[in-house]
Phi, psi and omega in degrees: 000139180271129179304136183300320180305318181299312180292322183295323178297321176300314183298311180298318180299313179299323181294316183291323175296321179300316178295317176301312181297327183269001186277338180077009185257356183269141177289174187298317184295306183296328179296318180296315180300308182291326178297318180298313181297317178299316185296319179300316182283337181296329179288341182242351187294328177295315177295328182292314185294318181292323177299315179297320187273000185303304183307314182294313175304321182291316181299324182293325185280327180289333177299322184294304184279003174260354180274113184299336183266001184283147180299144181292324176299319181294315178301316182302315180292328178293319175301315181295316178296323179297317179296319179296322183292317178299316180299319180293321180299321177296319183290322179296321178301304179306318183295319181291319177298321175296320179293324182277353174303145182298132182277141175271113187302338186275346188303331182267000185281160168291171184222151168257127177246131181242124173239130182229136174298136181249226181287145182122009178053228184300324180290335176290319178292329175295315181291327175297320173298319178297321178297314183293321175297328179294314178294328176293318184292319179299316178301318186293313185295325181269005185056036171277165178251119179255120182244122177292125180259315178205146180211140180229114187268155173244186179293161172054033177081013179274171179236130172279317178203148175214137174234134181220157175257135178234126189237146179162210183259127177053040184301302189299318181301332177279314187268353181299329177291355182272353182292131178143193181265122177258125182248137180245138172235116180199168178270109178305151175303328184279351189276113186272344182264002178072021179284145174280126179253149173250128174219176188213156171224152177253144178234131172237127178244118183243140178289133184286119180270138171273165178302326182287341177288323188217127176264121178241121181286134179300329183290344178270004184252140163241124183248117178249140179247142182209166175281126183302135177241148181256191179305138176077008179085009181284152183286132177278315177213173191256016172239159182279076187258344180285146184228140175240120182250121181243128178270101192301320181294329183258336183088359181295138182223139181230132172246144182218122184219008184292329181273152175277347179263128177298323180295318180291325180289323180293322182292319178291321177297322179295326180291324179288310184299319179297320180297316186291316177296321177297315181293322181295319180295313181296325177296318179299315179296318180299316178300316176301316182292322186221084179295337181257025181303118182251341180291139179258354186282127175077008184276342178075024178291111191286338184270355186273132175284113186257334187208143179239132175250109186254108187283316177307325179257002173061042183230155172229127183241127169265114193285340187289330183236007181053044180253126177242133178243126178267060179211053185302314184297318181290329179294318177293335174275357177090002180287317186257008189296321183292336181299316183282322181297318181295322179294318180295315183299314180299315179297317179298319179296320181297319183288326175294316179297327181289346184264349177296000000 
C-alpha cells in the first residue's frame, strides 16, 4: 500500500506546477523544465486522485448492499461496480508504484553502441555485422539517427568492431538491455559437412554523456597522435591524424583514426571516452547503493550470455527471461525487436516493484 501522504504530494505538486505555468512569470529555461515535470505528472495525476478516493467510494457502495431495504437489482449493480472499482484500484496502485520507482537519469539519453566480434573467427565477425545491420534497421523503423563513429572490417563483409552513436527519444532506456554476449548457432557457408557452428559477439550500450554530466580535467588526459594505418600496416594518409586519448586516473584509452582530420578524430574519441567514464561512474554508484544486487536485467554486464540466435530452428532466445520467439528472420529485420525489449522492461519493473 502506498502512503496517502505520498499520493497527496503528487496531486499538490501537479496543481502548483499548473499555477506556475499559467502565471507568465517564468523565464524560458524554467518554463521548459516545469513543463516537462508537469507533463510527466499529467500522465499519473488522474490515477492518483482515483487512488485517494478509493476508500470513500468503496464505503458508499458497501452501504448499498448492506442496506436491507435496498432493491435487489441495485445491490447486484453495487456488487458489480465494487469489483470493477477494486480492479481499477489495483491497476492504479501498480501504475503509481511504477511512477514512484527511482528514475535512471540515463534512460532518456542518447547512446553509444559498441559491437565486437568474439569467439568464432570469421563467422563471429559476420555475426557482428548482422547485429549491426539489425540495430540499423531498428533505428530506421523508430526514426532514430545512427551515426558511425568507428568501424574495423574483416574479410567477406564481416566486422571486427563497430562503434556508433544513436540519437532520438529514450534511446538508452530501450537499448540498455542489449549489453552482453550475443551467441549465434548456424551452418557457415564454408562448412561442407553441414555442421552447426557456435560463435559470439559482444554488445556494449553506453549512455552518451554530455560535458555537464561529467567533468574531465585536461590534466588527466594524455593525447598521442600518430599516422593512421590500414589493413596490413599500410598507411591510410600521410599526416599524423590518428589520435589516442588516455584517461590517466582510470587507464581507459580510446583510439580514433577514421577521419582525416586530427580535430575530428579527437572529438569522436572524446565522445567515446566520456561515455565510458560516465558508465564507469554509474556502475560504481550502483554497486555502492546495492552491494547485493542480483538482477542481471539491464545491468549491462558484458560478460553475460544474454541471447542466442539459432538459425537452423529459426528462433531467438533471451536467456534472462527464458523467452523464445520462433521468428528469427523478423527479429533480425527489426520487426519483432520490441517484443523482447518490452518483456525485458516489464520483468525489470516487476523486480524493482518487488523490492519496494
